[in-house]
C-alpha atoms as a printed R data frame, in Angstrom:
   type eleno elety resid chain resno       x      y       z
1  ATOM     1    CA   MET     A     1  -0.154  0.098   0.030
2  ATOM     2    CA   LYS     A     2   1.154  3.629  -1.164
3  ATOM     3    CA   LYS     A     3   1.315  6.369   1.321
4  ATOM     4    CA   LYS     A     4  -0.041  9.932   0.858
5  ATOM     5    CA   ALA     A     5   2.911 12.826   0.481
6  ATOM     6    CA   PRO     A     6   2.070 15.905   2.761
7  ATOM     7    CA   ALA     A     7   1.321 19.100   0.950
8  ATOM     8    CA   GLU     A     8   3.251 21.268   3.434
9  ATOM     9    CA   LEU     A     9   7.250 21.352   2.234
10 ATOM    10    CA   ASN     A    10   8.807 20.432   5.378
11 ATOM    11    CA   LYS     A    11   6.558 17.389   6.139
12 ATOM    12    CA   LEU     A    12   7.037 16.202   2.876
13 ATOM    13    CA   ALA     A    13  10.987 16.781   3.461
14 ATOM    14    CA   ALA     A    14  10.275 14.705   6.137
15 ATOM    15    CA   PHE     A    15   8.377 12.154   4.570
16 ATOM    16    CA   ILE     A    16  10.873 11.735   1.879
17 ATOM    17    CA   VAL     A    17  13.616 11.151   4.414
18 ATOM    18    CA   ASP     A    18  11.658  8.378   5.951
19 ATOM    19    CA   GLU     A    19  11.035  6.713   2.994
20 ATOM    20    CA   ALA     A    20  14.537  6.921   1.840
21 ATOM    21    CA   THR     A    21  15.718  5.224   4.625
22 ATOM    22    CA   ASN     A    22  12.660  2.858   5.808
23 ATOM    23    CA   GLU     A    23  11.558  4.387   9.142
24 ATOM    24    CA   GLU     A    24   8.544  4.936  10.103
25 ATOM    25    CA   PRO     A    25   7.042  8.643  10.930
26 ATOM    26    CA   GLN     A    26   6.656  9.612  13.710
27 ATOM    27    CA   PRO     A    27   3.097 11.124  14.940
28 ATOM    28    CA   GLU     A    28   2.642 14.386  15.635
29 ATOM    29    CA   GLU     A    29   2.208 15.962  19.085
30 ATOM    30    CA   LYS     A    30  -0.854 17.873  19.381
31 ATOM    31    CA   PRO     A    31  -0.447 20.626  21.813
32 ATOM    32    CA   ALA     A    32  -1.914 20.794  25.151
33 ATOM    33    CA   LYS     A    33  -4.648 22.443  25.812
34 ATOM    34    CA   ASN     A    34  -5.107 25.011  28.727
35 ATOM    35    CA   GLN     A    35  -8.162 23.423  31.263
36 ATOM    36    CA   ALA     A    36  -8.517 27.084  32.503
37 ATOM    37    CA   ALA     A    37  -9.084 28.541  29.194
38 ATOM    38    CA   VAL     A    38 -11.578 25.535  28.265
39 ATOM    39    CA   GLU     A    39 -13.889 26.500  31.265
40 ATOM    40    CA   LEU     A    40 -14.327 29.650  30.449
41 ATOM    41    CA   GLY     A    41 -15.169 28.910  26.560
42 ATOM    42    CA   ARG     A    42 -17.385 26.145  27.800
43 ATOM    43    CA   LEU     A    43 -18.938 29.053  30.449
44 ATOM    44    CA   GLY     A    44 -19.631 31.523  27.841
45 ATOM    45    CA   GLY     A    45 -20.992 28.803  25.217
46 ATOM    46    CA   ARG     A    46 -23.612 27.308  27.296
47 ATOM    47    CA   LYS     A    47 -24.966 30.969  28.499
48 ATOM    48    CA   GLY     A    48 -24.493 32.959  25.238
49 ATOM    49    CA   GLY     A    49 -27.374 31.717  23.266
50 ATOM    50    CA   ARG     A    50 -30.046 31.734  25.739
51 ATOM    51    CA   ALA     A    51 -28.714 35.165  27.439
52 ATOM    52    CA   ARG     A    52 -28.735 37.030  23.987
53 ATOM    53    CA   ALA     A    53 -32.756 35.524  23.630
54 ATOM    54    CA   GLU     A    54 -33.900 36.991  27.090
55 ATOM    55    CA   SER     A    55 -31.883 40.265  25.778
56 ATOM    56    CA   LEU     A    56 -33.860 40.556  22.347
57 ATOM    57    CA   THR     A    57 -37.576 41.908  22.053
58 ATOM    58    CA   PRO     A    58 -40.230 39.721  20.132
59 ATOM    59    CA   GLU     A    59 -39.629 41.895  17.298
60 ATOM    60    CA   GLN     A    60 -35.618 41.552  16.802
61 ATOM    61    CA   ARG     A    61 -35.784 37.915  17.328
62 ATOM    62    CA   LYS     A    62 -38.718 37.502  14.948
63 ATOM    63    CA   ASP     A    63 -36.263 40.157  12.408
64 ATOM    64    CA   ILE     A    64 -33.326 37.774  12.609
65 ATOM    65    CA   ALA     A    65 -35.658 34.738  12.018
66 ATOM    66    CA   ARG     A    66 -36.726 36.074   8.697
67 ATOM    67    CA   ILE     A    67 -33.362 37.225   7.680
68 ATOM    68    CA   ALA     A    68 -32.480 33.521   8.315
69 ATOM    69    CA   ALA     A    69 -35.061 32.174   6.102
70 ATOM    70    CA   MET     A    70 -34.465 34.703   3.593
71 ATOM    71    CA   ALA     A    71 -30.906 33.651   3.534
72 ATOM    72    CA   ARG     A    72 -32.014 29.875   3.420
73 ATOM    73    CA   TRP     A    73 -34.157 30.040   0.498
74 ATOM    74    CA   LYS     A    74 -32.753 32.263  -1.280
75 ATOM    75    CA   LYS     A    75 -32.643 31.110  -5.131
76 ATOM    76    CA   THR     A    76 -28.724 31.023  -6.379
77 ATOM    77    CA   GLU     A    77 -28.020 33.262  -9.581
78 ATOM    78    CA   ASN     A    78 -27.064 31.483 -12.579
């Protein structure tokens, strides 16, 4: 089975060297996430939509829904 060569130049160079020397490529390491930032992001995301909906008037919600529906049903121009 033939392996697919990566598109990025540095990764391609490493791939070529690994293929030439018959070495297995090393798996990429993903950076660890900052747990405090993750918790803050979840907190804002969990309350964001509800807080925004509560702050809007019924007329504003209706306008937003109308614009969204028009965007969904807009016909593409050829």
